[in-house]
N, C-alpha and C positions, 0 to 999 in steps of 0.2 A: 126615706121612706122607702120599706124592701119588702116584697112580693117573691116568696119564696125561702129560702133555712140560705141563712147564713154562715162565711167562714170561723173560723179563730182569729180573736182579736178586734171583733166589728166593737167601733166603738171607741179601740184606746188610746187613751186619755184625751178622751172628751173632753174640751172647755167650754163649749157653748151649745144651745141648740138644742134638737129632739131629733132623737133616732124613733123609728119603728120598724118595726119587723111582726110579717105575719105570713101564715102559710099560703099559697097558691091559691086563691076562689075550684082550680080542678083537681085537687088532691084529696086523695077520698081519707084519709084517714080526720080525726081530730088536729086542734093543735096544740089543745093541753097534751098532747097525749104523746106530741115529736117533739123530740131538740131539731130548733129551728134556728138553734146560734151555739153556733162551737165552741171551744174550749177559751180561755179567758178576757169572754166580751169584759166589757170596758173596766179594763184594766188600766190603775192608774189615771182613773177621771177626776177631776178635779168640778165640772158645772154641766148644766145643762138636764137632759131630760129623758129616760131611755123607755118605751112601751114594748113591750115581746111578747108575743098569744099564740106561748110554745113554753118549749126547756130550753134551757141557760145547757151548756154539756159545763167541767168541773173547772172550777175557782174561775167565776162569777163575784165580779168588782170584789177581785184583789186590789187591795191597795187603792180604792177609791176611795177621795178627798174630799168629795162634795155637789155628787154627783146624783139624782136619782129618779130611780131603775123603781118598774112594776115586771112581774117575766111568773110563769104562767107553771113556774117550774128551775130545777137547778138539783147540780153535780156537784160530786165531793167540793172540797175548799170552796164550799162561796164565801168571802165576804172574811176573805182571812187577811189579815192586815190592815184594814180598811180603819180607817184615823177622820172622816163625816160624810156625810151625806146621810142617804134614806133611801132604803131599801124594804121592797115591799113583794114578800113573793105567793104566790097564791096556788101552787100547787106544791108537788113531792119536794122532796129534802135531800142531797147527800151525805155523804158524811163528815168530821170534822167540821162542823159549818162553824166560824166564827173565831178562827185557831187564831190568835191575837190582835185582834176585833179590837182598838183604845176610842174609839172613835162614833159617831152617826147610832142610826135606829134602822132597828132592823124588824118589817113584823112578819109573821109566819102563817099561814092557815092551816091548823090539824099539827102544829110543828111536834116531831119524837123529840124526848132530851135525849134520848139516845145516840142519836148523833148532833150531840151541840158537841163541843168543843165548853166543858160547863168551866175550866179554867182562867177565860178569857170574862165574860159576861155573864148577866143575873136578866133570869125569867122572870117577867111583871104581864099580868093581865090588864087589857088593853081600856081605857075609860080616859072618862072628860072630854078633853080638847079632840086628844085620837081621834075618836072613834069621827068627829065629823069630818078630818084635813085623815084618813084614809077613807070616808066613802065620796070626797074629792075628785083624792087621787085614785082610784076604781072608774067613778064613772072618767074621770080621762080619760083613762086605759079603753072603756069599749067608746070611746067618741074616735078615738083612731088606729083602731083596729078594727071595730069592731065583734071585739071575742066574743062566743056566746056562754064560755063559764064566766067570764066578768058578770054578765046580764045576767044569772041565776043566780051567779050572789047579790047584788044586787037588787034580786026579785025578795027577797028572802033576809035583809040588809039583819032588822037585830038578832036572828041566830045567827048569820052570818060571822057577828062582831065576836060573840059570845066562841067561836071557835079561832080568833086570832091570836097569837101569839108578840109578845114585846120583849125584843133583845135590844136588852141595857148592857152595853161594854164598862165591865168593872172599876175602867181606874179612869174614865168620864165618867162618872157617877163619883167619885173619888173626885174626884175634881171639881162637881159640881156644886158638893157638899164643903172645901176646903173656899172658894168662893164667897158660900152663902153665909161663912167665919170671918171673913173677912171683908164685908163688903163696904162696911162702915169705913175702913182702912181706908187712909188716900199716902199714895208710893207716888215721890219723885222718882220720875229714871233719871238711871245714874247716867251724866253723854259720857265718862272714859270706858264704860263695858262695851257700850250695841253701838256702833254706824250705822241700822242697816233698817234703822225704821222701826215700826211697833208691830212686834210679829209675837204672836202668842198670847199667851195671860198675865195678866199684871198679876200676878200672887204668888212668891215664890215655892221657887224649883223645889221638889223633896230631893229629886232626881241626884246623884255622884253625878261629880262631871268628872272624874277620872280615878278608876280600879285598876287593881292590880292587872287582872287576865283580861279585862273585855269580851263580852262574847256578843260576835256582829252582828247573828242570829235574829236576836232584838233590840240589839246598839240603839235604833233613833225609838227605840217603848222605854229599852231603860237608864240614858240615861242623858243628863242636859249641857247645857249649853256652854263652852265656854272658852270665848275666845283670846287673843295677843290683852295681857292686861295694858295701861296704862300708868305712871310710873306717877303720883302724886300731884294735885296739879300745881299747889303752890310750888316744890324744891324743881319740875321743869321747870318753868319760866325764870330760874334763875343759872338757867347756862345754856347753852344752845347744841344738847346732845341728842340722842330719836331722843320724843318720847316713849318708845314702847320697854317697858323693862326686861328686865337680862332675862335671861333664859337661855337656865345652865342645863344643854346640851345630852350632859351626859349622865346624867342623876336619873336614877332608875323610876326619880316620880314625875320627872317630864316624858320618858317614853310612857310610862303609864299615861298621862295625860295624851297626846298624839296617839295609840293608839285607842284614848276610852272616847275620842274624840269624828274619828276617823271610822270609829264603829257606828257613829251614827246615820254613815251614806247608805241610802239602802240598794245602790246599786240601781237607779232606773233602767227599767227598759229602755226607756225615750231618757235620756236626761240631757234637760232642758239648760241648766249648767253649765253646760256645754256649748250649745249653740244660741249665737248672738239675733235676736228680738230684733226687731221693727221699736220697738216701744223702750229697746236701750238696754231690755237686762241677757243677760246667757253669755257665755266668754268672746270677743272679740277672733282672740285666738288659736279658740279652738282645743284648748286644753284638753286632757283624758280626762277628766278627775276623776269617776269612778275607777280607774283603772287605780291610779298612785294613791285613791286612800284607800283604797283596799289591800297595798302593797306595801304602804306604813303600819297599817292592823296587822300583816302578818310582821312588821318585822323587815321587810327585806328592802331598806332604805338607798340602797347603789338601783337598783331599777327601777326605782320609784323616783332616780333624782333621771333616773332613762330618762325614761317617760314625759318627765315635764318639761325635760330638756327636747325631749323630738318638739316641740309644737312653740317652747319659748323660749326665745335666745338670754334675759336677763331677766328671770325666776327675782331677785335679791331685788330689782327696779318697782318692779308688780307687785310683791308681795310687799310691801310697804305704802308707794304712794297710788295706788289702783281702789276706788270708795266699792271694788266689789261685783259688779253684777250681776256675778254667777252668785254670788250666792245669794241676788234678787228675783233670781227665778231657779231658785233648788226648789222642787217640789217637797218638799220637808216643811221649807218656810210658808207654806200656804196657811195653815195652821200652827205653827209654831217658832219654834228661831229656827234659823235655815242651819246647816251644819258648820263650819268653820272652815271656812275654803282658803282663804285669803290667810290665815296662823300656819294651819297644814304645806299651803305652796312653801313659807318663808319657813320656816324649816327644813323643809326637806333641803334649798338648799345650801341656806347658810352651813346645815351638819355634812352636805356634802364637798363646801369650804373646808371645813373643818376635821373631815378626813385625810382629805390631801387627794380625790378624785376627781377635784376639778382643774385640769391642769391644758396650756395652751396648745391645740392642735393645728399647726402650716402643713398647709397643703403636700400630696407629696409629689403632685403634679401641677408645675404651670404652664398656662393656656397658651402665656404671653400677649393677652388679649389686658387695656390697660381701664379701666376707672376708676372716674373722682364720680364722689360724691360730695352736694356741697352741706353745710351741718354736720354737727357731729350729736344732734339729737337722739330720743328717743328709734327714729325711725333711721335716719342716719346710717346711727353703729348696726341695728339691726341688717342693714343692705351690707352692710359695711363687711359685717364676719360672714352673712349667706353669700355671697359673690364671693371670696378670699380664699371660702372653702371651697368652692367651685372651682379654686387656678388663678382666679384672674390677679390680674396686682390692684391694689385698691387702693386707692390716697383719699384723706375724708379731710375736708379745709373744712378750719375754722378757724370765725371772724372775731374771738376774746382770744383768750390771753389761756383757759384750760379748756378743754374736750366735754363733752356734755348734755352743750346746750341747756336749755331747758333743767335739765337733771343735775345741773350743773348751780348754775343761777339764779331759775326761776323758782324754783322749787327747794324753802329754807329748809337747812343741817336736820332741825328736830325731828322735818319729815323722810327726813331720806340720808344718812352719813356719806357725804363727802370723801373722803377717805377712805375708813372701812369699806363702802359698797359702793360710789361712781368710779373712784380713783384705782382700785381693786381691777376694775371690772377695764378697761382703757390700757389699765398695764400687761390684760392677756389680750388683748385686740393687737396691741403692739408686740408683744409677746410669739403672736399668731403671724405677721408679717404686715400689717396693715402699719400703714404711713399716718401720722397726725400731722400735719400745715396746719399751724395757729397764726393770729393774728393777721389772718389774710382773708379779706373782703374782696368779693369776687362784686363786682360791676368800679373797683376805688383799684385794686393791687392786680387784680387778673381780671379780666373781659367772660364772660360767660360763654363769649364768640374764639377766643383762645381756646378757654378747657376743651369745648366742643372739637376742636380741633387734632386737640393734639394726643384727646382719649380716645379711645374705641367705645363708647358709652359714660357720658354722665347723670345722675339722678339729682335732682333738687331734692332734700328732704331743710330747706328750711326754718321748718315753720310757719303757723302764724303769728308775727309780727309787729298789725301795724293794729294800735290801741286802740275804740271809739276816745273821741273827745268828748269836750263840752264847749267847743269855743262860742259858743255861740249864747251863752252862758256869762249874763254881766258879775263882770271884776273875774275872769279865765284869766286877764293878764297880769294880775298879783303873784306878788314871790310866795313861796314856800303851798304851791298845789300842784303837788308832782302826779306822774300816770307811777302808773302799782311797777311797773317792769321799767321804771328808774328806778325805782327803791329799794325792789327783793334784789335786784344783779349786784347792787353799790353797798349796801349794808350787805351779802354772800362774802362780797369780795373784801370786804375790811375784816371780817374774820376771819377769811381761811389767810387772809394775807398774817394778818397778826400770829394765827394759831401756827403755819409757814416761819417766821421768823422773822418776813421779809419789810422792812423803812418805807415806809412811805404815808401819801395822806392819809391826813387824819381822820377818822369815823363822820360821812359826811353827813346823817345827818343825829344830834344830839337831841335827844327826846325826855333825857331827864329833867321831870317835871310841867311837862307837856298835855297843850289838850290835842289828841287823834282822831280825827272822823275817817270814815273810811268810804265810801262809792263806791256802790254793787255785793251782790248777795252772792259771787261764786265762790267759789273754788281760791281762785289768786285773792281776794277779802280774807276769809278766811287767814290763810297763810299773811299778807298786810296784818290784820290784827294778830294774831302773838307775835309774829316782828318787832309794834310797836311795842307791846309789853314786855318784852327782853328788853325793849331800847333805851326801859322805864320809862317810857309813858306813862302821867297821872291819871288819865283818863281817855278810853279808845271807846267811838261808837261806831259803828254802822249799820249803814243806810240798805232799803229796798224796798226799791220802790212792789213789791206783791205783802200782800197778805202772806198770815202768818199758814203756813200750810195744815190738812188736818193732819189730827194726833192716827185716825186707821187708812188703809193705803184708800184711798178715794174710788168709784167706777172709773175714771178715764185711764185711770193706768190700774188696769185689773194685775196680776202673777197671769205670765212670767216677765213684765215687763216692769223697769225701774218704777217704784214707789214715788210718788207726788206725796211727799209723809213731811211731821216735823221731821230734826235733825239735831241732835246738842254734834255742835265738829268743837274736837278737841279745844280753840283758838277757844269759845264760847265757854267753854265749862271755863278755864283758866282765869277770863276776868272775871266770871263769877265771883270765881276764889277769893281773888286777889280784892275785887270791887264793890264785889254784892248785890252784881247784878247781870245779866244776860248781854251784851253790846247791842246791841238790832232795836232797830229801829223802822217794823213795819209802814207801809201804804208812803212811803218821802219820798215826798217830792221835789230838786232843788231849783231854788230859783234865781239865786244867785249868791256871791262873795263881795261880805264887806272889807272893806279895808282897816289894819289893827288900827288901835287909836293913836299908839309908841311909831306908828312908821306905814304910814299909806302908803309905802309902794307892798307891804308885806299883808296876807288873808288875815283878819282879826275873829272872826267870825263864819256859819256858813247860813244862809235866810231860806226858809226852806218852809215844806204847806205836808197836811196830815191829809190825809186822803179818806172821809166819813169818820164814822166812830167820836163820841168823846171827848178827846186830843182835837179835831178839828179846826182849821185857821194854820194858818203862818208862824212859825217858829223859830227863835235865832239861837244860834249854837254856837257858843264860842270856842273857836279853834287854827291851833296855830300853824299846827300841819292839816294840807286832805290828799288822800290818794284816792285818786280814780284808778279803779277798778270792773269795770262795766263791758271788762269782755274784748274778743281781737275782730279786728273785718278782710281777714285773710294776713296774706303774707307784703312784704313793705317793697319799696321802688328798686331799694338798692343794687340787689340783684340783676334788674335788666331794667336800668332806668330810661333806657330808651321805646319803654314796653314793648318790645315784639315779638312775645307771650300770650292768648290771648287767658281771659279771664273771665270765669265764668256773673251768674248775678251780685255774687258774692263776692266778691273782689277776688275770688282763689285762680290758682293758677290750672288751666282747663286742661284736663285730659280725664280718662271715661275710666268706672273704678274697673281691674280687675286687668287692664292694658296700661295705665300709665304713661303710655306717649303725650308726649305734650302738642295739644294739639292746635293746630297752623304756625307751627314752630319753623323757624328755616334748616335746624336740624335733627336730624329724620333718628339723631340717634340722644336723640334729649329725654330725660322719663323723672319723672314729676311723682314724690311720695310726702307722706304724714299731714299735718295741720297744713301746706301749706295749696295743698289738692283741696281738702276736702274741710277746713276748715280747723279751727280749735275743738279739741277733743280731749281722750284720756291720754296716757301715756300709752295702756295695752293695746288699744287701738291702732297708736302710731311703730308699735314694733310689728302687728300682723304687716300694716300696710307697706314697710320695707321687706318684711319677710316674703311679702305676694311680688313688690315688684323685684325683689334680685331676681326672683324667678321668671319674670319676662324680661329682664335684661339679659339674663342667663341665655332661656331662650333667640334672645335677640340675638345674639355676640356666636352663638354655638351653633343653630338650629333647631336643638329639643337641648333640655336642661333634665338633670338628677332632681333639682330643687325641689322642694314639694312645695305647695299650695295651698299660701294663708290669707284666701277671701274668702270664708264662710259664709258670709252672708249671699257671696253668687252662687259658691256649687251646690250650699241648702240650703234650696227657700224656705226662708222663715213661717211663721206662723202667725206673725203678728202683722200690722201695717200701721201709722199712725197715720190717719185721714188727711188731705191736705184739705189749705184752707182754701174757701172758694165754693170748694167740690159740694153742689146741691144733690150728690147722692147721699151727703155723709153729712151725722147733728156732729155739728161742732162737742170734741169731746169725745168719742166716741172711736173705736175701733172695730178693722174690718176684718173679713178672714184675705193672707198671702194668695194671691193668683199666682198660682203657684207656677203655671206654664209659660203666665206670660214674659214672666221675673229668670229664670232661671237663662242665665249662658253658657253656651254650647264648649264655652273654651275653657273653662273653670274645670277644674278636677272634680269629680265627686266622692272622690274613696278619702277624699284630703284628712278624714281623721286617720290612714289605714299611713299617710306618708305617700303614699301609690297619687301615680298622674294614672291617666286613661285616655286613650291613645283616640283624637281626634277623627270623624269621619272624613274619610280621603274620599276624594270624588274619582271616578276613575283616571282620567289623564293624568293625576299625582302621583299614583304608582309607582311609577318607575321612574320620576322625581327622586320618590321615596327610598327607592331600594341605591339609587347613588349617596341618598345623604348616606344611610347608615352603612354602608364601605367608606365614607370617610369619616365617623361620626370619633371624639378622642375616644383613649385607650379609658375600659371599667365603664364605661358611659350603658345608658338601658338603654336594647336597641327596638328601634320602634315594629312590629310583628307584616304593618299593614306593606307585604311585599307584591311582587307584580301575579304570585299566586297563588296569593289571597286573595287579591279584586281578581281573579279570573273565579273562582271559587265561587265569589262574593255576583257576579255577573251568572253564572249557571244557573244559583241560586234564583235569582231572582226572574231569570228566565225559564221557567218550568213549566209545563201546559197546565195550566189551573185545573185537567182533569185528576191529576195525582196529589192534589191535596196545598199544590205550593212548593213538595217537593223536591230538591236536586237530582240529579244523578252520579251515579259516581263516573271518574277517571273514562274507564272501560264501556261510556253508553250506557248501562244496565243503571233503571231508577234507584234508586234509595232504597221506598220503602219494596220493592223486593227480595233483591239484598237480603236483607233483614229478613221475609219471612224462608227467601233459602237454605239461612242459616237457623232460622227456628228447627226448619226441617226437617235440620238434622240432624240438629242435636236433641229430637223427639227422637230420632231413627238410633242414637248411641245405645242412649236411655232404652231404650225395647228390645233391642236386642242383647245391652250386657242381666235384665230382668230372664230373655228365655237362655240365655247361659246360665244364670246361674238357679235356674229352678230346671235345667237340665244339667246339672252334677248333685241333686239335690237324690235325684231319682239312679 
């Protein structure tokens, strides 16, 4: 609530609550005759209410997509590109009202048709339910602002209603008409098309998704979404190739498709896609998504690749395996399908490879510092590449026979091509000077103490490999009950050895004609289902303890959080195509494993119960193989068998986010990054932690760093925070505002988006030491500005007399304000003398 006038962009991005603005009680003017809010008020608002007892300047409610606003006058370009929400204007309006408006409604008092952009809107009288709704809004406006004008309108409401005009967007009206025609038709969602939840309308979008010369100005109005398509379900189950359909990057059709999809990006003032939030949405890497969308639209692929690689070391991994939390927080996704960000990302990196733009970049100068990284997963590889670029000698230790960690053996090849993507990237890293040691297990072949002694720094990026088990369940000892991370790596290794012509043991799992049950509801369980299908299983079922998710975004995961909605993944659609039903069984709790009648040492069935519903009770499911995919509980004990490293309550290695130094470790040069620190998460999150950890390690080794930070959660305060369990101040399932000042850490740069570093505020005794550090800085590094002179100037400024308004004095002892005043007088005298001379010459 604000008494007085507001600046530009008040309530920008409003996503809840109520904003109230009214004039000061001491102001002599009338509220509805004065401009109380600056330009672009409620820009990009998504929810909430606003009541302003005065005029809002230009571009009021531009790109409003859900907020309700009552205002007593607007300037030019109001409600431009509005897609949803409701606006009531009780006074004068400016020109070009409603340009590009495609959704939402507006009600205007004494509307001037000549000031409206009639290409986008229709004008209708106010009648029916609209009358009561308007009356309630105006009454609420009076209750909040005590508006004199609104009170006068309510006193003669029957006459007032006749003065209102309803503004109805043409596109919105057309969409409602189409929905009315298809209301009785039911459509089943295509699981192979979109995996980003239920967004937008359930009617066929008549807009094109690819045109030859797309226009970005109204792209999100004119064009529909088209993401990467999948190969047909039945075809792709017969091989281990990637599930994505091949795309010809050299064709004009492909370029038109990409330029059309990037034209849908609205270049939001607050790009929520680029910054992660506590609800699981947004990019953990801080990718500059609107920037490279614009460059692709312009056809500048090389610059788009540069901007993508600024923040992401391995876009070919995230472009295929990432569930795209950026699309979940896309502003366009509020009321229709979001921008196809993941498809564009993969297109950029693959186009760069096809053009030969991506080449090894070994450092020109070496620092003679040695860094050892334990684990070659996404976090370890990201840290290795960053530290190698900083000039350090980097060695990566991997216990498997191939590099990549979960990228190689945890994620099946139908989701991520091994030779074409993982192997290609590993070879690039080797060519840049990174050394890989395979078949070397820390804790067995070499100890952690030896590595910390022999190297200047060690990073543990071993991943979260300790799986959950069902040891207390009856029959767990039976054979053919395996863990997902036993099943998937074995199947993947057998395929890769076969492709490479390596003669070895036969495939460990022969599933032709067998029944398989997968227990678990996450991505790993989905991969187990897909792998079982490709190994010839007769039937596959997937058990989940949860109930089926809602088809629309629920209240406890509002935008821009990750929506807890019903999704059909690639494996589910494949099983349905082959076996005629979705493999998932919901609300299932496993009670026991039953031995097979043919072999009492092997599992023959799973005894489970259904919770609630008509199918409640105990059910016996026959199975020749049971796969446990119930998640992970942190890193295993192999690397630290003596338990010398501290762990948190989730059994992860204890290290603070943004610092990554192992807490309680006997070695000060030991760092922890990725899933072994934070728990099992996404590939994109692991890459972000690897990049950020590399920056901290470089700073630890050299006293400063040129490597950019990649910790957006600490660098930029997020907008949402999921409530903690047991918090009495919050209801379960709600979302509360993030406490910005309390959560922000000064150590992390607030300019990570530009790849820059902000110097920490240094105490005075550190200034002299900082100057010495600058003298010892390595060649080509960025020098800090905290010199002794700078510290002296700061002290002078801080000790200035209060009577001079806190201003410091110049080096000569003259106050700054006095020096500025004298300079101004001299300038005025020069101008006056010049004018006198000019007049004298005329006469």
